[in-house]
N, C-alpha and C positions, 0 to 999 in steps of 0.2 A: 555387544548388543546387536541383535538381528533386527534389521529394519524392514518394514514392508516396502514393496516397490512404490515409488512415487505415483500418485494418482494423476498422471499426466500422459498425454500422447503427443507425439511430434506432429507439427502442423502439416497438413496435406496440401496446403495452398493458401492463397490470399483472396480477399474479396476484390470486386471491381473497384475502380477508382471512386473515391468519394471525398468531399471536402467538408470541413466543419466550420460553420460560421459562428463567430464568437459573441453574437448579440445576446444581451441579457433578456430581452423580450422573448426570444425564441426559447431560451432555457427555461423560462418561467411557464411555458405552456404545460398545464396540468400539474404544476408544482404545488404541493400542500403548503399553505402559509407563505407563499412567495412574497417577499417584501419589495420586489421590483429590482431590487438591486442585483513458445511451444504450446499446443493447444491443451487446455485443461478441461476435462468434462465438467458439466454442471455439478456444483457442490453446494454445501451449506456451511456458512461460518456464522458464529454467534458469540456474543459476549455473555451468554447465560451462565458460563462457568464462574463468573464473578471476579475476574482479574481486573486490574486497573487498565482502562483503555484511554489513551489520550484523546481529547476531543479536538474538533477543528478549531482553528485560530479564532480569536474573538474580534479580529479586524481583518482588513483586506490583505494583509501581508503575513501569512502564516509562517513564513520562514524566519521572521524576526523575533528574537527573544523578547523584545520590548512589547510585542503585541500578542504574545501567547501566554496563557496561564498554565500553571502546573496542574495536571489532572489529579483527581482524587478518586477514591474508591466509589464515591457516589456517582461518578460519571457513567458507570455501567452497572445497572442494577442486576442482581442475581436472578431475578424473575420478572415476569410481566407486571406492570403497574396498572391496576384497574382505575378507570375513570380519568386517565391522564390525557394529555394532548401532545401531539408531535411538536418538536422544536421547529422554529421557522427555518425555511431553506435559506442558505447563505452561500453565495458563490465564493469559491477559492480564487485567490489571486497570487501570482508569483511574488516573492519578496525580492529584495536586492541581491545581486550576485548570481542570478540565474544565467546559465548559458542557453541561448535560444529559447527564451520563455514562451514564444509562440507555439513551440512543440508541445510543451506541457499544457498550455491552455487548450489546444485542440483536443488533447486526450481527456482532460478533466471535464470540459464542457459536455462531451459525449457521455461520460460516466454519470455526471449530474443529471443529464436529461433522462437517461435510461433508468436510473435508480431512485428518482423522485416522482411521485405521482399522488393525485388526489383520490378520494374514494370513488370507486368505479372505473378507475383508469389504470388498473394493474394488469390488463391483458397484454398479450404479445402484440396484438394489433395496435393498441394504444401506445405501447412502447415504441413501436416502429413509427407511429405518427409523431411522437416527440422528437425522434431522431431526424425524421424528414423535415421537421420545422427548423432544424439547424442548417438546412440547405443541402442535405444529402439526398441522393436519388431514392425513390420509393423502393426499388429492388435492393439496393445496398442497405437501406434502413431496415428492411425486413430481415436481411441476413444478420445484421448486427443485433437486432432484438433477439433472434434465435441464439446467438452466441453469448448473450448476457449472463446465463447461468446463475451463479449465486448472487448476482447483482439484482435479480428479480425474484426475491423470495415470495412465498405465498402470503399475501397480506392485503387488507383493504386499502391501505395507503402507506407511503414510505417517504423518508427524507434522507438523502445522502448529504453528509457533511464531511468533506475531504479533510483528513488528518494531515496527509503529506502527499506530494507528487514527486517521485524520485526516478531518476533515470535507471533503467535496466540496461541501457546501452544507447549511445548516440554516435552515429557515423555521419558521413557527408550527405547521404540520401536516404537513410533508414534510421529508425529510432524505436526504442521500447521505453514507455513511461509506466511505472508502477504506481497506480492510483490507490492509495490506502484510505479506506472509507470507514466511517462510523455510519450505520444506517438503522436508526430506530424505525420500527414499523407499527402500524395500528391494525389490530384485529378486533373487531367489535368495539368495545370500550377500553380495551387493554393496550397499552404501549409496551412493546417488547424491544429489548436491546438487540443489536445485531450489527453486522458489517462484514466487509470482505475486502480483498485486494484484487485489482484487475491489472493484468499486463496488457497494456494497450499498444499495439504495433502501428507505426506510421511510416509513410513514405513521402519523399519530397517530389513535388511536381512543379511545373512552370507556374501553377497558381498558388503554391504554398504547400503546407504539410497536410496530408490526408490520412485518415485512419484506414488501415487495411485489415485489421483483425482484433478480436478481443479474446483474452485467455484468462478467465476468472479463476480465483483460488478454489481448490477442492482439497481441503486438508485431510479428509477421511474421517471415519468414526472414532469416537473417544474410547480409550482403554483405561485400565487401572494404572495409576501413575506411581512411580517410585518416589523416594524422599527428595531427591534433587529437583525433579520437576515440580513437586509440590512446593518446595522452598522458593523456586523462581516465581511461581504464580502468586505466592504470598508476599513477595518482597516489594515493598512500596517504592523502592528506588529504581525498579525496572518497570517502565511503562510499555505495555504491549498492546498493539492494535488487535481487533477481533480475529483476523486470520492467523496471526501469530499465536494467540491464545489457543485457537483450535489446533494449530500445528503441534503445540506442546501436549495438548490433551490426546492427540492421535498416537503418541508414543513413538513418533518417527523422527524425533530430534535427538541427536547424539548427546551423551552426558558431557562430552568435552565442551560443547556449546553452552550447555546449562551451567556447568561449573565456571566457565569464563564469565558469563553474565553475572553470576553471584560475586566472583572476585572483583570485577569492575565496579559493581554496585557498592562495594565497601568504600570506594573513594568518590565515585561519580553517581549522579542521577542520569540514567540513560534512557532515551526514548527510542525504542526499536521500531523500525519501519517494516522490515521483512525478515522472516526466518526461512521457511521452507516453501510454502505454497504461494502462488501468485508471482513467482520469479521465473524468468526464462530457463528452459532446461539446459541450454548450453550458454557458455560465456558469449555474450552478444557478438555477432559477426564472425564466430568461429564454430568449429565442430567439437570443441572441448567441453565435456560435461561441467556444468556449474556445481559448486559444492552445496548450493542452497537446496535444490530438490532432493539431494541425498541426506538432508538434515544435518549438514556439517558447516553451516555458516549462519551469520546474522548480520544485519545492517543497522546502523544507528544514525538517525537523522538529526538528533538534538542531544547535546551534552550539557548537563546542569542548566537546562532551560535555554540554551543558546543554540540556534540552528547552525548546522555545519556550513550550509550554503551562504549564510549571512557574512558579508565582508567585515561587519563589526564584531563578529565572534573572534576572540583571541586566538591567534595562531599558536600561541604557547599552550593554550588549553587543548586544542586539537592534537598538537604534536605529542603532548603528554599522554593523552588518551590513546593515541595510536601505539605509542611505545608500551603503555600498560596492557593493551590488547596482545601485543607480541609476548610480553612477559607472562600473560595468562595462557600461553600455549599456542597462539595462532601462528601458522606458518605463512600466512598470506594476508597482509593488512594493507588495505587501500584507502586513500582519502584525498583531500584537496592539496596536500603537501607531500612532496617527494622527500622522504627521509633517507638518510645514509645509515650505513651500519646494518645491524641485524644479525641474528644468530645463524641464519642460512642465506644463501644467495637469493637475491630478489625477494626477500621477506616483505619489503615495503614497496608499494607502487602508487602511482598517481596518474590519472588521465581525466578527460572531460566527463566521462560517465560517473566518476567518483568525486566530482567537485561538490556534490550535494549530500554526501553521506560517508560514513566510515564502514568499510567492509571488513569483517573479521571471519576468516576461514580456517578450517581444521582438516587434517588428513584423516582423522577417525574420531 
């Protein structure tokens, strides 16, 4: 299969220092229905293709299986719904078992502020104002609003509801958080499904963790799909977020990935967080190309309704899933448990980055 070049460019630098204050009041500035409570060019992701998209958690702990419901096909309509209303904004909160949850909170609050707005507040200037309300300097807020890309689709109003926040990498003083979003929008009287994934880069300072750049997903245009891709999109046991749906529709995902998803879905219900777009170009902290932008990997954040990051999730379940991923052809399986054995050297790995998901990578 000949793949198009990933629609990414390598970062040319970072923004000036900025901090994110995590107050709910600041996040609610301009939020529709607020209840109080490597560089990618701008792109568009949408659930209009009609696949199943997992929704944000129904409580404050989205990582906990006990507080999330299983998505259904009705969670993402295939077309705009006339006369509808946007869902209420709801803040994501880290569940139990997170490593340095303050890093994820800083990333998520920024994404929620940029991607949620009331009618008339969808301009770049208004987006920068919402970011500044988090305690970020005006200059830095303006730059982040420009970088928002697919997080700021053309719409009268929008609401971001975070599906998952996953590490793309976590080191001592730098981090990447992949914020996976459902984002319905309002255009006139019609509610349209949508969403994206944003690679949020952060750095540690004496004052805490600060956002340094945003890299939103840019999956590319849809193409005619083969039978394997169509089967994945139709499989109710594979839950795909909007950016991953668009990745598959772009034709840039290898059949090895699609076949493995289908094989695993024969035994498990898997909630995918990231496939191709919205992931760092290189393995975080290295100059080694990641398999994700090449269309040769996918990550799973929830197995049979149980969040990988949750300490209450059975290690036996996670281990069995990791070994099943290897049996499905993956040469590189990472997760929260270091496994022994494997068909090849270092087939299994574990580190802090992968404490919250299972990585499944392929050579081709």
